[in-house]
C-alpha positions as CSV (number, residue, x, y, z in Angstrom):
1,M,-63.1,44.0,-19.8
2,P,-62.0,46.0,-16.6
3,R,-64.4,46.2,-13.3
4,W,-65.0,49.8,-13.3
5,M,-66.7,49.7,-16.9
6,F,-69.3,46.9,-15.5
7,F,-70.5,49.4,-13.2
8,A,-70.5,52.6,-14.9
9,P,-74.0,52.4,-16.6
10,M,-75.3,52.0,-13.5
11,I,-73.5,54.9,-12.1
12,A,-74.6,57.1,-14.7
13,L,-78.3,55.6,-14.0
14,V,-78.2,57.1,-10.1
15,G,-76.5,59.8,-11.2
16,A,-79.6,60.7,-13.4
17,S,-81.9,59.7,-11.7
18,A,-81.0,61.6,-8.5
19,V,-81.0,65.3,-11.0
20,I,-83.9,64.6,-12.5
21,G,-85.9,64.2,-8.7
22,L,-83.9,67.0,-7.4
23,S,-84.9,69.0,-10.6
24,L,-88.5,67.9,-9.9
25,G,-88.6,68.1,-6.1
26,R,-87.5,72.1,-6.6
27,K,-90.2,73.1,-9.1
28,A,-92.6,71.1,-6.6
29,M,-91.3,73.6,-3.9
30,R,-93.7,76.1,-4.0
31,G,-93.1,78.2,-0.7
32,N,-95.9,78.5,1.8
33,E,-99.4,80.0,1.5
34,T,-98.5,83.5,3.1
35,D,-95.6,83.7,0.6
36,V,-97.7,83.1,-2.5
37,I,-100.7,85.2,-1.1
38,V,-98.2,88.6,-0.7
39,Q,-96.7,87.5,-4.2
40,V,-100.2,87.5,-6.2
41,A,-101.1,90.5,-3.7
42,A,-98.3,92.6,-5.2
43,R,-99.1,91.5,-8.6
44,Y,-102.2,92.9,-8.2
45,V,-101.4,95.8,-7.3
46,A,-98.7,95.8,-10.3
47,E,-101.5,95.3,-12.6
48,A,-104.6,96.9,-11.2
49,G,-102.9,100.5,-10.5
50,R,-103.6,103.5,-8.8
51,G,-105.8,102.8,-5.7
52,A,-104.9,99.4,-5.1
53,L,-103.8,97.9,-2.1
54,L,-102.1,94.7,-0.7
55,T,-105.2,94.4,1.5
56,D,-107.9,94.2,-1.0
57,C,-107.2,90.8,-1.3
58,T,-108.2,87.6,0.3
59,A,-107.6,83.9,-0.2
60,R,-109.5,80.7,-0.3
61,P,-108.7,76.9,-1.3
62,A,-109.4,76.2,-4.3
63,T,-112.2,73.6,-5.3
64,S,-111.0,72.1,-8.4
65,R,-108.2,69.5,-7.7
66,D,-105.7,70.8,-10.0
67,L,-105.5,74.0,-8.0
68,W,-104.5,75.0,-4.5
69,L,-105.7,78.5,-4.2
70,V,-108.1,80.9,-5.2
71,V,-107.1,85.0,-4.9
72,T,-110.1,87.4,-5.0
73,C,-108.4,91.0,-4.8
74,I,-111.5,93.4,-5.0
75,R,-111.4,97.2,-4.6
76,P,-114.3,99.1,-2.6
77,G,-115.7,100.3,-5.6
78,G,-116.3,96.1,-6.8
79,Q,-113.5,96.3,-9.3
80,G,-110.7,93.7,-9.0
81,R,-109.2,90.4,-10.0
82,E,-109.5,86.4,-9.2
83,Y,-106.3,84.7,-9.7
84,F,-106.7,81.1,-9.7
85,I,-103.4,79.2,-8.3
86,D,-101.7,76.0,-9.1
87,R,-100.3,73.4,-6.8
88,F,-96.9,74.9,-8.1
89,G,-97.3,78.5,-6.8
90,G,-97.8,79.4,-10.2
91,V,-100.6,81.6,-11.8
92,R,-103.3,79.1,-14.2
93,Q,-105.7,81.8,-14.5
94,V,-106.5,85.8,-14.4
95,D,-110.5,86.5,-14.2
96,I,-111.3,90.3,-14.1
97,L,-114.2,90.9,-11.7
98,N,-116.5,93.8,-12.8
99,P,-119.4,95.0,-10.8
100,Q,-121.0,96.2,-13.7
101,T,-121.4,92.8,-14.7
102,G,-122.7,91.4,-11.8
103,G,-119.2,90.5,-10.2
104,G,-118.1,88.2,-12.8
105,K,-116.4,88.5,-15.9
């Protein structure tokens, strides 16, 4: 048996590990907090429509272990949305805030 055939499985394993590692690392890159907050605020403006501003939004660290940030966007009238951001920068959940029902969903 040629010598290279002995090392081929090891080379394939190392190559596959590198591809998987790079793929998972790219998914874990979420940018910084500011980038995520601006992106969520832009989503809020698009969803809320007329009168919604980027400056309606604030952010705070999430208390849940699975989440990273909570972005709260409230219009001066009191209506708004609360976005729960996971550790990868994705929106996990959106709650509609309504002042007529006490501020909750």
